[in-house]
C-alpha positions, 0 to 999 in steps of 0.5 A: 355304227357297225361293229369293227368285228362285223363286215357286210357285202351285199344287201342289208342283213341283221347281225348274227344271221348266217351268211348266204353265198349271195349276200356274203355277210361276215359277222362275229355276233352271237358266237358261242363262247369257245369260239371267241379265241378263234375270232380274237386271233382272226381280227389281229393276225398278220400274214407272216404269222400264218405262213411264210408263203405269201402272195406275190405282188401280182398274179396267182390264181385267186381262191378260197377255203372254208375252215368251218367249226361245228360242234359234235358229240365230242365238243368243238370240231372242223369239217375236212374232205379228202381228195380222190386217189385218182386226182393228178395232183394231191391225190388222196390228200385231206383239205379244206373245202374250197376252190377257185373264185368263179367271176359270179363270185365277185371281187376277190378284194370284197365278197368273192372269197366268202362267196366262193368258200360257201359255194365250193363247200356246197358243190363239194360236200352238199352243205347247206350254206344258209347254216353257216355263219362266216365270222372272219376272214383271214389274210391271203396266203400262197401255195407255191406249188399250184400258184393259188392265192388262198383266202381262208374263211372262217365259219361257225356251223350254227345249223348243221345239215348232211354232208358227204362227197358230191363227186367221188371222181374229186372227193373220196370222203367228207369228214369231221375231226374233233379239236381234241383230237387235233390238239392231242400230242399223240396225233401231231407229227412233222412231215418231211417232203422229198423236196425238203419242206418241213411242216407240221401234220396230223394223224387223225381219222385215219388220214394224214393231214398235212401241207397247207391245211395242216399249216393253217390248223397248226397256227390256228392252235398255236395262237388261240392257246389250244395247242399242247406241247408236242414232239416235233421230232416225230417225223413222217416222210411223205411220198415224192408224188405228194 
């Protein structure tokens, strides 16, 4: 019988094999020990624990993002990208790779989000999806300003591949952030948007990571026990165009 920690979409595959865009395998078998807290949280976390913005009963544009954990020279790290400064929305904002589901990705209730997350990550950063082991899928969340219903897909970069901005018109750069920097209280701030929204943020790699991306990272750090107490009164204002 297949483990409760393992799901399979598409053709049969052995546990521990990396997910390809078409097979959409999801398995937590064979993860490095340091990722165990993330896998445990992913198996039990409820949507309200991740965000107060939850999908409506109907509507919204189905999308997915890839939250990719790797192991760098300074230990565990996350892959992020920075949107081009010329874009009409969220210009210059760091984010996870990802985007809307295409019809060929398949059922949004099944393999669609995993396939979309891997496909978009490949299109945006050039990574080889065959080197990524998808080990969990988090509950769907909602971004009210854009109407996106977002499924966060968690991956382990088993076999790292070269990455970079594939299309400079959409992506300014692709970079990794050590988890040690994300947990460092010196790098943590609160953002205050002119709309009144207040949320967590990170000052890392010459970038301000805020919004949806920072919110998900913040909750992962909190529920895994990786979070270090930080000064929530240290605020950074956001431009009205953000």
